[in-house]
Biopython code that builds the backbone (N, CA, C, O; Angstrom):
import numpy as np
from Bio.PDB.StructureBuilder import StructureBuilder

atoms = [
    (1, "ALA", "N", (-98.674, 139.008, 29.631)),
    (1, "ALA", "CA", (-98.635, 139.984, 31.165)),
    (1, "ALA", "C", (-97.342, 140.121, 32.046)),
    (1, "ALA", "O", (-97.047, 141.168, 32.623)),
    (2, "GLU", "N", (-96.549, 138.897, 32.103)),
    (2, "GLU", "CA", (-95.365, 138.842, 32.434)),
    (2, "GLU", "C", (-94.549, 139.806, 31.495)),
    (2, "GLU", "O", (-93.898, 140.698, 32.039)),
    (3, "GLU", "N", (-94.539, 139.709, 30.348)),
    (3, "GLU", "CA", (-93.536, 140.820, 29.109)),
    (3, "GLU", "C", (-93.781, 141.883, 29.987)),
    (3, "GLU", "O", (-92.931, 142.300, 30.775)),
    (4, "LYS", "N", (-95.313, 142.498, 29.844)),
    (4, "LYS", "CA", (-95.700, 144.281, 30.193)),
    (4, "LYS", "C", (-95.172, 144.146, 31.647)),
    (4, "LYS", "O", (-94.739, 145.293, 31.759)),
    (5, "ALA", "N", (-94.931, 143.624, 32.705)),
    (5, "ALA", "CA", (-94.942, 143.289, 33.772)),
    (5, "ALA", "C", (-92.852, 143.770, 33.869)),
    (5, "ALA", "O", (-92.264, 144.588, 34.577)),
    (6, "ARG", "N", (-92.416, 142.942, 32.965)),
    (6, "ARG", "CA", (-90.936, 142.825, 32.708)),
    (6, "ARG", "C", (-90.369, 144.360, 32.353)),
    (6, "ARG", "O", (-89.560, 145.057, 32.966)),
    (7, "ARG", "N", (-91.179, 144.629, 31.016)),
    (7, "ARG", "CA", (-90.529, 145.903, 30.344)),
    (7, "ARG", "C", (-90.956, 147.444, 31.722)),
    (7, "ARG", "O", (-90.264, 148.406, 32.056)),
    (8, "ALA", "N", (-92.212, 147.052, 32.122)),
    (8, "ALA", "CA", (-92.414, 147.983, 32.965)),
    (8, "ALA", "C", (-90.932, 148.414, 34.266)),
    (8, "ALA", "O", (-90.297, 149.461, 34.389)),
    (9, "THR", "N", (-90.845, 147.319, 34.905)),
    (9, "THR", "CA", (-89.476, 147.151, 35.778)),
    (9, "THR", "C", (-88.512, 147.628, 35.010)),
    (9, "THR", "O", (-87.874, 148.541, 35.536)),
    (10, "GLU", "N", (-88.155, 147.286, 33.828)),
    (10, "GLU", "CA", (-86.687, 147.800, 33.418)),
    (10, "GLU", "C", (-87.200, 149.495, 32.916)),
    (10, "GLU", "O", (-86.384, 150.416, 32.888)),
    (11, "ASP", "N", (-88.263, 149.625, 32.648)),
    (11, "ASP", "CA", (-88.625, 150.870, 32.801)),
    (11, "ASP", "C", (-88.287, 151.696, 33.726)),
    (11, "ASP", "O", (-87.536, 152.644, 33.497)),
    (12, "GLU", "N", (-88.726, 151.481, 34.733)),
    (12, "GLU", "CA", (-88.744, 151.904, 35.756)),
    (12, "GLU", "C", (-86.855, 151.977, 36.469)),
    (12, "GLU", "O", (-86.331, 152.871, 37.133)),
    (13, "LEU", "N", (-86.346, 150.833, 36.040)),
    (13, "LEU", "CA", (-84.877, 150.585, 36.678)),
    (13, "LEU", "C", (-84.135, 152.287, 35.799)),
    (13, "LEU", "O", (-83.786, 153.311, 36.386)),
    (14, "ARG", "N", (-84.108, 151.986, 34.155)),
    (14, "ARG", "CA", (-83.396, 153.009, 33.363)),
    (14, "ARG", "C", (-83.935, 154.249, 33.986)),
    (14, "ARG", "O", (-83.015, 154.952, 34.406)),
    (15, "ARG", "N", (-85.326, 154.842, 34.223)),
    (15, "ARG", "CA", (-85.653, 155.934, 34.755)),
    (15, "ARG", "C", (-84.842, 156.072, 36.148)),
    (15, "ARG", "O", (-84.277, 157.146, 36.357)),
    (16, "SER", "N", (-84.767, 155.182, 36.979)),
    (16, "SER", "CA", (-83.846, 155.822, 38.387)),
    (16, "SER", "C", (-82.613, 155.755, 38.136)),
    (16, "SER", "O", (-81.938, 156.331, 38.988)),
    (17, "LEU", "N", (-81.901, 155.176, 37.121)),
    (17, "LEU", "CA", (-80.567, 155.507, 36.737)),
    (17, "LEU", "C", (-80.461, 156.165, 35.890)),
    (17, "LEU", "O", (-79.555, 155.722, 35.184)),
    (18, "GLU", "N", (-80.984, 157.270, 35.383)),
    (18, "GLU", "CA", (-80.893, 158.230, 34.641)),
    (18, "GLU", "C", (-80.742, 159.419, 35.984)),
    (18, "GLU", "O", (-79.709, 160.060, 36.175)),
    (19, "ARG", "N", (-81.828, 159.526, 36.721)),
    (19, "ARG", "CA", (-81.965, 160.199, 38.007)),
    (19, "ARG", "C", (-80.586, 160.115, 38.343)),
    (19, "ARG", "O", (-79.730, 160.843, 37.841)),
    (20, "GLU", "N", (-80.377, 159.277, 39.144)),
    (20, "GLU", "CA", (-79.033, 159.007, 39.709)),
    (20, "GLU", "C", (-77.846, 159.643, 38.885)),
    (20, "GLU", "O", (-77.265, 160.604, 39.390)),
    (21, "GLU", "N", (-77.440, 159.166, 37.629)),
    (21, "GLU", "CA", (-76.528, 159.742, 36.884)),
    (21, "GLU", "C", (-76.962, 161.454, 37.180)),
    (21, "GLU", "O", (-76.138, 162.002, 37.912)),
    (22, "ARG", "N", (-77.910, 162.198, 36.805)),
    (22, "ARG", "CA", (-77.926, 163.473, 36.934)),
    (22, "ARG", "C", (-77.636, 163.907, 37.928)),
    (22, "ARG", "O", (-76.905, 164.897, 37.941)),
    (23, "GLY", "N", (-78.195, 163.209, 39.389)),
    (23, "GLY", "CA", (-77.921, 163.604, 40.484)),
    (23, "GLY", "C", (-76.273, 163.759, 40.602)),
    (23, "GLY", "O", (-75.783, 164.849, 40.897)),
    (24, "ASN", "N", (-75.480, 162.626, 40.358)),
    (24, "ASN", "CA", (-74.069, 162.796, 40.351)),
    (24, "ASN", "C", (-73.505, 163.452, 39.347)),
    (24, "ASN", "O", (-72.317, 163.138, 39.417)),
    (25, "ALA", "N", (-73.679, 164.326, 38.271)),
    (25, "ALA", "CA", (-73.452, 165.217, 37.330)),
    (25, "ALA", "C", (-73.489, 166.149, 38.052)),
    (25, "ALA", "O", (-72.404, 166.705, 38.222)),
    (26, "LEU", "N", (-74.888, 166.821, 38.894)),
    (26, "LEU", "CA", (-74.598, 167.915, 39.409)),
    (26, "LEU", "C", (-73.758, 167.674, 40.550)),
    (26, "LEU", "O", (-72.733, 168.345, 40.661)),
    (27, "ARG", "N", (-74.008, 166.934, 41.288)),
    (27, "ARG", "CA", (-72.439, 167.050, 42.610)),
    (27, "ARG", "C", (-71.644, 166.975, 42.300)),
    (27, "ARG", "O", (-70.989, 166.280, 43.077)),
    (28, "SER", "N", (-71.024, 167.320, 41.397)),
    (28, "SER", "CA", (-69.907, 167.134, 40.734)),
    (28, "SER", "C", (-69.070, 168.465, 39.903)),
    (28, "SER", "O", (-67.909, 168.561, 39.505)),
    (29, "SER", "N", (-70.269, 169.431, 39.853)),
    (29, "SER", "CA", (-70.544, 170.493, 38.679)),
    (29, "SER", "C", (-69.634, 171.723, 39.536)),
    (29, "SER", "O", (-69.435, 171.638, 40.748)),
    (30, "ASP", "N", (-69.268, 172.549, 38.923)),
    (30, "ASP", "CA", (-68.640, 173.454, 39.476)),
    (30, "ASP", "C", (-69.496, 174.154, 40.502)),
    (30, "ASP", "O", (-69.151, 174.350, 41.667)),
    (31, "GLU", "N", (-70.481, 174.462, 40.037)),
    (31, "GLU", "CA", (-71.669, 175.037, 41.092)),
    (31, "GLU", "C", (-71.650, 174.300, 42.108)),
    (31, "GLU", "O", (-71.462, 175.081, 43.041)),
    (32, "ALA", "N", (-71.741, 173.112, 42.572)),
    (32, "ALA", "CA", (-71.745, 172.567, 43.524)),
    (32, "ALA", "C", (-70.428, 172.569, 44.497)),
    (32, "ALA", "O", (-70.354, 172.676, 45.721)),
    (33, "ASN", "N", (-69.110, 172.366, 43.193)),
    (33, "ASN", "CA", (-67.795, 173.291, 44.204)),
    (33, "ASN", "C", (-68.337, 174.722, 44.819)),
    (33, "ASN", "O", (-68.719, 174.660, 45.988)),
    (34, "ARG", "N", (-68.395, 175.708, 44.316)),
    (34, "ARG", "CA", (-68.427, 176.761, 44.686)),
    (34, "ARG", "C", (-69.317, 176.784, 45.720)),
    (34, "ARG", "O", (-69.178, 177.867, 46.289)),
    (35, "TRP", "N", (-70.269, 176.044, 46.311)),
    (35, "TRP", "CA", (-71.033, 175.905, 47.246)),
    (35, "TRP", "C", (-70.642, 175.207, 48.638)),
    (35, "TRP", "O", (-71.054, 175.584, 49.735)),
    (36, "TYR", "N", (-69.471, 173.745, 48.328)),
    (36, "TYR", "CA", (-68.975, 173.340, 49.027)),
    (36, "TYR", "C", (-68.143, 173.884, 49.843)),
    (36, "TYR", "O", (-67.859, 173.577, 51.001)),
    (37, "ALA", "N", (-67.561, 175.161, 48.809)),
    (37, "ALA", "CA", (-66.494, 175.794, 49.341)),
    (37, "ALA", "C", (-67.135, 176.927, 50.232)),
    (37, "ALA", "O", (-66.638, 177.236, 51.315)),
    (38, "SER", "N", (-68.305, 177.553, 49.703)),
    (38, "SER", "CA", (-69.191, 178.683, 50.368)),
    (38, "SER", "C", (-68.749, 178.426, 52.221)),
    (38, "SER", "O", (-68.411, 179.189, 53.126)),
    (39, "ILE", "N", (-69.035, 176.603, 52.086)),
    (39, "ILE", "CA", (-69.945, 176.185, 53.284)),
    (39, "ILE", "C", (-68.404, 176.123, 54.019)),
    (39, "ILE", "O", (-68.258, 176.520, 55.175)),
    (40, "VAL", "N", (-67.403, 175.642, 53.305)),
    (40, "VAL", "CA", (-66.228, 175.622, 54.548)),
    (40, "VAL", "C", (-65.584, 177.039, 54.810)),
    (40, "VAL", "O", (-64.979, 177.196, 55.870)),
    (41, "ALA", "N", (-65.682, 178.129, 53.867)),
    (41, "ALA", "CA", (-65.207, 179.176, 54.276)),
    (41, "ALA", "C", (-65.968, 180.062, 55.282)),
    (41, "ALA", "O", (-65.405, 181.086, 55.668)),
    (42, "LYS", "N", (-67.239, 179.749, 55.755)),
    (42, "LYS", "CA", (-67.926, 180.358, 56.221)),
    (42, "LYS", "C", (-67.499, 179.201, 58.439)),
    (42, "LYS", "O", (-67.319, 179.691, 59.553)),
    (43, "ILE", "N", (-67.526, 178.083, 58.083)),
    (43, "ILE", "CA", (-66.864, 177.144, 59.162)),
    (43, "ILE", "C", (-65.332, 178.157, 59.393)),
    (43, "ILE", "O", (-65.049, 178.501, 60.540)),
    (44, "GLU", "N", (-64.558, 178.509, 58.391)),
    (44, "GLU", "CA", (-63.209, 178.729, 58.669)),
    (44, "GLU", "C", (-63.240, 180.019, 59.551)),
    (44, "GLU", "O", (-62.575, 180.218, 60.567)),
    (45, "ARG", "N", (-64.318, 181.015, 58.847)),
    (45, "ARG", "CA", (-63.950, 182.142, 59.740)),
    (45, "ARG", "C", (-64.967, 182.312, 61.190)),
    (45, "ARG", "O", (-65.090, 183.271, 61.953)),
    (46, "ALA", "N", (-65.647, 180.883, 61.193)),
    (46, "ALA", "CA", (-66.123, 180.750, 62.869)),
    (46, "ALA", "C", (-65.040, 179.761, 63.911)),
    (46, "ALA", "O", (-65.160, 179.409, 65.085)),
    (47, "TRP", "N", (-64.069, 179.538, 62.984)),
    (47, "TRP", "CA", (-63.396, 178.944, 63.662)),
    (47, "TRP", "C", (-62.413, 179.371, 64.979)),
    (47, "TRP", "O", (-61.945, 180.496, 64.798)),
    (48, "ILE", "N", (-62.160, 179.008, 65.733)),
    (48, "ILE", "CA", (-61.601, 179.798, 67.224)),
    (48, "ILE", "C", (-60.082, 178.544, 67.067)),
    (48, "ILE", "O", (-60.194, 177.379, 67.447)),
    (49, "LYS", "N", (-58.955, 179.024, 66.537)),
    (49, "LYS", "CA", (-57.869, 178.361, 66.734)),
    (49, "LYS", "C", (-57.154, 177.669, 67.940)),
    (49, "LYS", "O", (-56.689, 178.507, 68.713)),
    (50, "PRO", "N", (-56.970, 176.581, 68.257)),
    (50, "PRO", "CA", (-56.667, 176.340, 69.843)),
    (50, "PRO", "C", (-55.456, 176.580, 69.766)),
    (50, "PRO", "O", (-55.227, 177.420, 68.897)),
    (51, "GLY", "N", (-54.342, 176.124, 70.422)),
    (51, "GLY", "CA", (-52.887, 176.720, 70.459)),
    (51, "GLY", "C", (-52.290, 175.579, 69.659)),
    (51, "GLY", "O", (-51.239, 175.771, 69.046)),
    (52, "SER", "N", (-52.831, 174.535, 69.633)),
    (52, "SER", "CA", (-51.878, 172.873, 69.065)),
    (52, "SER", "C", (-52.000, 173.297, 67.784)),
    (52, "SER", "O", (-51.097, 172.790, 67.120)),
    (53, "ALA", "N", (-53.143, 174.432, 66.720)),
    (53, "ALA", "CA", (-53.238, 174.565, 65.468)),
    (53, "ALA", "C", (-52.429, 174.906, 64.649)),
    (53, "ALA", "O", (-52.112, 176.023, 65.058)),
    (54, "ARG", "N", (-51.695, 174.662, 63.494)),
    (54, "ARG", "CA", (-50.772, 174.851, 63.122)),
    (54, "ARG", "C", (-50.938, 174.569, 61.650)),
    (54, "ARG", "O", (-51.739, 173.713, 61.274)),
    (55, "ALA", "N", (-50.168, 175.298, 60.768)),
    (55, "ALA", "CA", (-50.368, 175.229, 59.277)),
    (55, "ALA", "C", (-50.267, 173.929, 59.172)),
    (55, "ALA", "O", (-49.774, 173.210, 60.041)),
    (56, "GLY", "N", (-50.843, 173.452, 57.832)),
    (56, "GLY", "CA", (-50.662, 172.115, 57.420)),
    (56, "GLY", "C", (-52.248, 171.521, 57.910)),
    (56, "GLY", "O", (-52.863, 170.898, 57.044)),
    (57, "VAL", "N", (-52.909, 171.702, 59.265)),
    (57, "VAL", "CA", (-53.732, 171.093, 59.673)),
    (57, "VAL", "C", (-54.917, 170.521, 58.397)),
    (57, "VAL", "O", (-55.242, 170.924, 57.280)),
    (58, "THR", "N", (-55.229, 169.607, 59.105)),
    (58, "THR", "CA", (-56.451, 168.991, 57.950)),
    (58, "THR", "C", (-57.840, 167.771, 58.551)),
    (58, "THR", "O", (-57.714, 166.597, 58.898)),
    (59, "CYS", "N", (-58.588, 168.287, 58.508)),
    (59, "CYS", "CA", (-59.662, 167.396, 59.282)),
    (59, "CYS", "C", (-60.827, 166.785, 58.255)),
    (59, "CYS", "O", (-61.259, 167.310, 57.229)),
    (60, "ILE", "N", (-61.132, 165.729, 58.753)),
    (60, "ILE", "CA", (-62.812, 165.581, 57.675)),
    (60, "ILE", "C", (-63.703, 165.490, 58.430)),
    (60, "ILE", "O", (-63.520, 164.669, 59.328)),
    (61, "VAL", "N", (-64.881, 166.162, 58.434)),
    (61, "VAL", "CA", (-65.795, 165.963, 59.496)),
    (61, "VAL", "C", (-67.119, 166.092, 58.881)),
    (61, "VAL", "O", (-67.328, 166.977, 58.052)),
    (62, "SER", "N", (-67.854, 165.419, 59.171)),
    (62, "SER", "CA", (-69.415, 164.458, 58.895)),
    (62, "SER", "C", (-70.343, 165.938, 59.097)),
    (62, "SER", "O", (-70.335, 166.360, 60.253)),
    (63, "VAL", "N", (-70.948, 166.563, 58.323)),
    (63, "VAL", "CA", (-71.706, 167.424, 58.771)),
    (63, "VAL", "C", (-73.512, 166.953, 58.686)),
    (63, "VAL", "O", (-73.668, 166.702, 57.491)),
    (64, "SER", "N", (-74.664, 166.769, 59.292)),
    (64, "SER", "CA", (-75.708, 166.890, 59.150)),
    (64, "SER", "C", (-76.252, 168.018, 59.364)),
    (64, "SER", "O", (-75.919, 168.765, 60.285)),
    (65, "GLN", "N", (-77.386, 168.317, 58.308)),
    (65, "GLN", "CA", (-77.861, 169.861, 58.289)),
    (65, "GLN", "C", (-79.762, 169.292, 57.621)),
    (65, "GLN", "O", (-80.081, 168.304, 56.960)),
    (66, "VAL", "N", (-80.494, 170.267, 58.099)),
    (66, "VAL", "CA", (-82.027, 170.252, 57.350)),
    (66, "VAL", "C", (-81.718, 171.324, 56.639)),
    (66, "VAL", "O", (-80.826, 172.171, 56.617)),
    (67, "PRO", "N", (-82.895, 171.013, 55.942)),
    (67, "PRO", "CA", (-83.425, 171.997, 55.034)),
    (67, "PRO", "C", (-83.317, 173.668, 55.192)),
    (67, "PRO", "O", (-84.498, 173.986, 55.329)),
    (68, "GLY", "N", (-82.539, 174.874, 55.243)),
    (68, "GLY", "CA", (-82.334, 175.911, 55.351)),
    (68, "GLY", "C", (-80.739, 175.938, 56.387)),
    (68, "GLY", "O", (-80.445, 176.982, 56.970)),
    (69, "GLY", "N", (-80.049, 174.991, 56.474)),
    (69, "GLY", "CA", (-78.733, 175.055, 56.364)),
    (69, "GLY", "C", (-78.166, 174.960, 58.153)),
    (69, "GLY", "O", (-77.041, 175.126, 58.624)),
    (70, "GLU", "N", (-79.620, 174.589, 58.889)),
    (70, "GLU", "CA", (-79.145, 174.808, 60.244)),
    (70, "GLU", "C", (-78.605, 172.988, 60.647)),
    (70, "GLU", "O", (-79.109, 171.909, 60.334)),
    (71, "VAL", "N", (-77.217, 173.396, 61.568)),
    (71, "VAL", "CA", (-76.968, 171.583, 61.246)),
    (71, "VAL", "C", (-77.274, 171.200, 62.786)),
    (71, "VAL", "O", (-77.225, 171.838, 63.838)),
    (72, "THR", "N", (-77.537, 170.169, 62.522)),
    (72, "THR", "CA", (-77.757, 168.914, 63.643)),
    (72, "THR", "C", (-77.222, 168.119, 63.790)),
    (72, "THR", "O", (-77.835, 167.335, 64.515)),
    (73, "ALA", "N", (-75.844, 167.601, 63.363)),
    (73, "ALA", "CA", (-74.762, 166.812, 63.980)),
    (73, "ALA", "C", (-73.408, 167.084, 63.479)),
    (73, "ALA", "O", (-73.416, 167.571, 62.349)),
    (74, "VAL", "N", (-72.400, 166.930, 63.931)),
    (74, "VAL", "CA", (-71.119, 167.194, 63.352)),
    (74, "VAL", "C", (-70.083, 166.190, 64.154)),
    (74, "VAL", "O", (-70.100, 166.128, 65.383)),
    (75, "ARG", "N", (-69.207, 165.433, 63.367)),
    (75, "ARG", "CA", (-68.658, 164.411, 63.983)),
    (75, "ARG", "C", (-67.491, 164.563, 63.263)),
    (75, "ARG", "O", (-67.710, 164.698, 62.059)),
    (76, "VAL", "N", (-66.203, 164.591, 63.611)),
    (76, "VAL", "CA", (-64.824, 164.676, 63.305)),
    (76, "VAL", "C", (-64.037, 163.440, 62.837)),
    (76, "VAL", "O", (-63.112, 163.086, 63.568)),
    (77, "ASN", "N", (-64.261, 162.785, 61.798)),
    (77, "ASN", "CA", (-63.796, 161.754, 61.292)),
    (77, "ASN", "C", (-62.341, 161.328, 61.729)),
    (77, "ASN", "O", (-62.094, 160.337, 62.416)),
    (78, "SER", "N", (-61.386, 162.246, 61.218)),
    (78, "SER", "CA", (-60.190, 162.133, 61.545)),
    (78, "SER", "C", (-59.903, 163.681, 60.933)),
    (78, "SER", "O", (-60.447, 164.541, 60.241)),
    (79, "CYS", "N", (-58.405, 163.368, 61.838)),
    (79, "CYS", "CA", (-57.328, 165.200, 61.646)),
    (79, "CYS", "C", (-56.126, 164.430, 61.355)),
    (79, "CYS", "O", (-55.950, 163.251, 61.662)),
    (80, "SER", "N", (-55.183, 165.310, 60.641)),
    (80, "SER", "CA", (-53.793, 165.197, 60.103)),
    (80, "SER", "C", (-53.061, 164.814, 61.915)),
    (80, "SER", "O", (-52.401, 163.787, 62.073)),
    (81, "ILE", "N", (-53.241, 165.493, 62.738)),
    (81, "ILE", "CA", (-52.911, 165.158, 63.919)),
    (81, "ILE", "C", (-54.000, 164.903, 64.819)),
    (81, "ILE", "O", (-55.116, 165.422, 64.810)),
    (82, "ASP", "N", (-53.401, 163.790, 65.819)),
    (82, "ASP", "CA", (-54.455, 163.553, 66.921)),
    (82, "ASP", "C", (-54.392, 164.443, 68.138)),
    (82, "ASP", "O", (-53.417, 164.437, 68.890)),
    (83, "ASP", "N", (-55.529, 165.266, 68.329)),
    (83, "ASP", "CA", (-55.296, 166.566, 69.348)),
    (83, "ASP", "C", (-56.901, 166.601, 69.995)),
    (83, "ASP", "O", (-57.622, 167.526, 69.621)),
    (84, "ALA", "N", (-57.232, 165.992, 70.579)),
    (84, "ALA", "CA", (-58.319, 166.636, 71.655)),
    (84, "ALA", "C", (-59.058, 167.800, 71.119)),
    (84, "ALA", "O", (-60.079, 167.618, 70.454)),
    (85, "ALA", "N", (-58.512, 169.227, 71.419)),
    (85, "ALA", "CA", (-58.826, 170.044, 71.294)),
    (85, "ALA", "C", (-58.893, 170.704, 70.044)),
    (85, "ALA", "O", (-59.851, 171.470, 69.935)),
    (86, "LEU", "N", (-57.988, 170.598, 68.887)),
    (86, "LEU", "CA", (-58.297, 170.873, 67.722)),
    (86, "LEU", "C", (-59.786, 170.083, 67.443)),
    (86, "LEU", "O", (-60.736, 170.779, 67.086)),
    (87, "ARG", "N", (-59.937, 168.840, 67.589)),
    (87, "ARG", "CA", (-61.423, 167.958, 67.222)),
    (87, "ARG", "C", (-62.385, 168.909, 67.711)),
    (87, "ARG", "O", (-63.100, 169.405, 66.840)),
    (88, "GLN", "N", (-62.604, 169.338, 69.081)),
    (88, "GLN", "CA", (-63.444, 170.224, 69.190)),
    (88, "GLN", "C", (-63.736, 171.429, 69.050)),
    (88, "GLN", "O", (-64.765, 171.997, 69.417)),
    (89, "SER", "N", (-62.540, 171.996, 68.336)),
    (89, "SER", "CA", (-63.011, 173.172, 67.960)),
    (89, "SER", "C", (-63.069, 173.548, 66.723)),
    (89, "SER", "O", (-63.311, 174.675, 66.291)),
    (90, "VAL", "N", (-62.721, 172.061, 65.842)),
    (90, "VAL", "CA", (-63.611, 172.201, 64.540)),
    (90, "VAL", "C", (-65.094, 171.887, 64.832)),
    (90, "VAL", "O", (-66.149, 172.418, 64.483)),
    (91, "GLU", "N", (-64.799, 170.887, 65.557)),
    (91, "GLU", "CA", (-66.820, 171.008, 65.877)),
    (91, "GLU", "C", (-67.463, 171.923, 66.338)),
    (91, "GLU", "O", (-68.683, 171.829, 66.198)),
    (92, "ASN", "N", (-67.160, 172.603, 66.737)),
    (92, "ASN", "CA", (-67.276, 174.288, 67.235)),
    (92, "ASN", "C", (-67.533, 175.318, 66.386)),
    (92, "ASN", "O", (-68.524, 176.045, 66.321)),
    (93, "ALA", "N", (-66.454, 175.301, 65.690)),
    (93, "ALA", "CA", (-66.674, 176.025, 64.247)),
    (93, "ALA", "C", (-67.501, 175.547, 63.446)),
    (93, "ALA", "O", (-67.846, 176.453, 62.687)),
    (94, "VAL", "N", (-68.114, 174.405, 63.152)),
    (94, "VAL", "CA", (-69.083, 173.892, 62.491)),
    (94, "VAL", "C", (-70.550, 174.409, 62.787)),
    (94, "VAL", "O", (-71.348, 174.888, 61.982)),
    (95, "TYR", "N", (-70.733, 174.147, 64.428)),
    (95, "TYR", "CA", (-72.149, 174.703, 65.151)),
    (95, "TYR", "C", (-71.992, 175.979, 64.948)),
    (95, "TYR", "O", (-73.001, 176.544, 64.527)),
    (96, "SER", "N", (-70.908, 176.736, 65.134)),
    (96, "SER", "CA", (-70.855, 178.521, 65.248)),
    (96, "SER", "C", (-71.290, 178.782, 63.660)),
    (96, "SER", "O", (-71.879, 179.862, 63.609)),
    (97, "ALA", "N", (-71.219, 178.308, 62.663)),
    (97, "ALA", "CA", (-71.227, 178.726, 61.393)),
    (97, "ALA", "C", (-72.486, 177.956, 60.745)),
    (97, "ALA", "O", (-72.528, 177.815, 59.523)),
    (98, "SER", "N", (-73.463, 177.480, 61.535)),
    (98, "SER", "CA", (-74.885, 176.933, 61.091)),
    (98, "SER", "C", (-75.959, 178.551, 61.410)),
    (98, "SER", "O", (-76.122, 179.197, 62.445)),
    (99, "PRO", "N", (-76.370, 178.695, 60.364)),
    (99, "PRO", "CA", (-77.220, 178.248, 59.333)),
    (99, "PRO", "C", (-76.119, 178.192, 58.232)),
    (99, "PRO", "O", (-75.626, 179.223, 57.774)),
    (100, "LEU", "N", (-75.768, 176.988, 57.843)),
    (100, "LEU", "CA", (-74.922, 176.717, 56.428)),
    (100, "LEU", "C", (-75.528, 177.602, 55.192)),
    (100, "LEU", "O", (-76.738, 177.710, 54.995)),
    (101, "PRO", "N", (-74.529, 178.217, 54.392)),
    (101, "PRO", "CA", (-75.088, 178.457, 53.224)),
    (101, "PRO", "C", (-76.373, 177.960, 52.551)),
    (101, "PRO", "O", (-76.628, 176.835, 52.981)),
    (102, "PRO", "N", (-77.053, 178.276, 51.878)),
    (102, "PRO", "CA", (-77.921, 177.452, 50.617)),
    (102, "PRO", "C", (-77.051, 177.176, 50.175)),
    (102, "PRO", "O", (-75.927, 177.641, 50.368)),
    (103, "PRO", "N", (-77.520, 175.985, 49.168)),
    (103, "PRO", "CA", (-77.269, 175.730, 47.802)),
    (103, "PRO", "C", (-77.628, 176.540, 46.771)),
    (103, "PRO", "O", (-78.702, 177.074, 47.050)),
    (104, "PRO", "N", (-77.149, 176.935, 45.520)),
    (104, "PRO", "CA", (-77.616, 178.179, 44.609)),
    (104, "PRO", "C", (-78.602, 177.435, 43.958)),
    (104, "PRO", "O", (-79.519, 178.066, 43.434)),
    (105, "ASN", "N", (-78.590, 175.951, 43.875)),
    (105, "ASN", "CA", (-79.417, 175.295, 43.083)),
    (105, "ASN", "C", (-80.272, 174.316, 43.909)),
    (105, "ASN", "O", (-80.239, 173.119, 43.626)),
    (106, "PRO", "N", (-80.959, 174.728, 44.819)),
    (106, "PRO", "CA", (-82.194, 173.610, 45.476)),
    (106, "PRO", "C", (-81.841, 172.138, 45.078)),
    (106, "PRO", "O", (-81.991, 171.524, 46.135)),
    (107, "ALA", "N", (-81.485, 171.320, 44.201)),
    (107, "ALA", "CA", (-81.110, 169.962, 43.590)),
    (107, "ALA", "C", (-79.966, 169.689, 44.459)),
    (107, "ALA", "O", (-79.727, 168.565, 44.901)),
    (108, "LEU", "N", (-79.413, 170.503, 44.649)),
    (108, "LEU", "CA", (-77.671, 169.867, 44.949)),
    (108, "LEU", "C", (-77.927, 169.899, 46.528)),
    (108, "LEU", "O", (-77.155, 169.127, 47.095)),
    (109, "PHE", "N", (-78.800, 170.580, 47.411)),
    (109, "PHE", "CA", (-79.379, 170.133, 48.738)),
    (109, "PHE", "C", (-78.998, 168.678, 48.708)),
    (109, "PHE", "O", (-79.323, 167.810, 47.899)),
    (110, "GLU", "N", (-77.954, 168.585, 50.164)),
    (110, "GLU", "CA", (-77.305, 167.215, 50.544)),
    (110, "GLU", "C", (-77.362, 167.401, 52.617)),
    (110, "GLU", "O", (-76.607, 168.153, 53.232)),
    (111, "ARG", "N", (-78.133, 166.758, 53.088)),
    (111, "ARG", "CA", (-78.407, 166.519, 54.219)),
    (111, "ARG", "C", (-77.215, 166.192, 55.029)),
    (111, "ARG", "O", (-76.853, 166.703, 56.089)),
    (112, "ASN", "N", (-76.737, 165.361, 54.423)),
    (112, "ASN", "CA", (-75.338, 164.779, 54.701)),
    (112, "ASN", "C", (-74.422, 165.059, 54.298)),
    (112, "ASN", "O", (-74.194, 164.448, 53.254)),
    (113, "LEU", "N", (-73.357, 166.010, 54.696)),
    (113, "LEU", "CA", (-72.223, 166.049, 54.099)),
    (113, "LEU", "C", (-70.452, 165.768, 54.524)),
    (113, "LEU", "O", (-70.307, 165.518, 55.721)),
    (114, "GLU", "N", (-69.725, 165.777, 54.064)),
    (114, "GLU", "CA", (-68.358, 164.936, 54.184)),
    (114, "GLU", "C", (-67.476, 166.253, 53.734)),
    (114, "GLU", "O", (-67.414, 166.468, 52.523)),
    (115, "LEU", "N", (-66.786, 167.151, 54.631)),
    (115, "LEU", "CA", (-66.290, 168.216, 54.236)),
    (115, "LEU", "C", (-64.733, 167.936, 54.868)),
    (115, "LEU", "O", (-64.466, 167.208, 55.825)),
    (116, "THR", "N", (-63.878, 168.657, 54.121)),
    (116, "THR", "CA", (-62.257, 168.770, 54.121)),
    (116, "THR", "C", (-62.027, 169.990, 54.628)),
    (116, "THR", "O", (-61.847, 170.910, 53.830)),
    (117, "PHE", "N", (-61.978, 170.296, 56.324)),
    (117, "PHE", "CA", (-61.398, 171.246, 56.648)),
    (117, "PHE", "C", (-59.939, 171.323, 56.829)),
    (117, "PHE", "O", (-59.284, 170.550, 57.528)),
    (118, "ALA", "N", (-59.403, 172.476, 56.036)),
    (118, "ALA", "CA", (-57.661, 172.578, 55.836)),
    (118, "ALA", "C", (-57.437, 173.675, 55.762)),
    (118, "ALA", "O", (-56.819, 174.110, 54.790)),
    (119, "PRO", "N", (-58.009, 174.746, 57.096)),
    (119, "PRO", "CA", (-57.965, 176.004, 56.758)),
    (119, "PRO", "C", (-56.393, 176.698, 56.838)),
    (119, "PRO", "O", (-55.554, 176.387, 57.684)),
    (120, "GLN", "N", (-56.246, 177.470, 56.011)),
    (120, "GLN", "CA", (-54.868, 178.369, 55.405)),
    (120, "GLN", "C", (-54.426, 179.245, 56.978)),
    (120, "GLN", "O", (-53.469, 180.018, 57.007)),
]
sb = StructureBuilder()
sb.init_structure("model")
sb.init_model(0)
sb.init_chain("A")
sb.init_seg("    ")
for serial, (resi, resn, name, xyz) in enumerate(atoms, 1):
    if name == "N":
        sb.init_residue(resn, " ", resi, " ")
    sb.init_atom(name, np.array(xyz, "f"), 0.0, 1.0, " ", f" {name:<3s}", serial, name[0])
structure = sb.get_structure()
């Protein structure tokens, strides 16, 4: 009985690792990269630049969404320049871009995204 329980636990662990590996491969795929780029592009189109925004600005933004792409929370983690107006404008742009584009493959959907916002 002990051996059977041990094998069952090992089998479940193996299946769990395989699912995780498939998910990681999918998230780093070209398909995932295109979806990510479409989200950033939509945010860029919604962005109203403050006067302090200049070329080369980069911000790391955490975004929470629900299935369907509606944004539920935004946090600007960091920006290459320390400017409150810039941070607020990026946050506003993410909310304005809601709903975000859906993934081409439902398995790609992630509730919490970390985006690099680096408009040209």
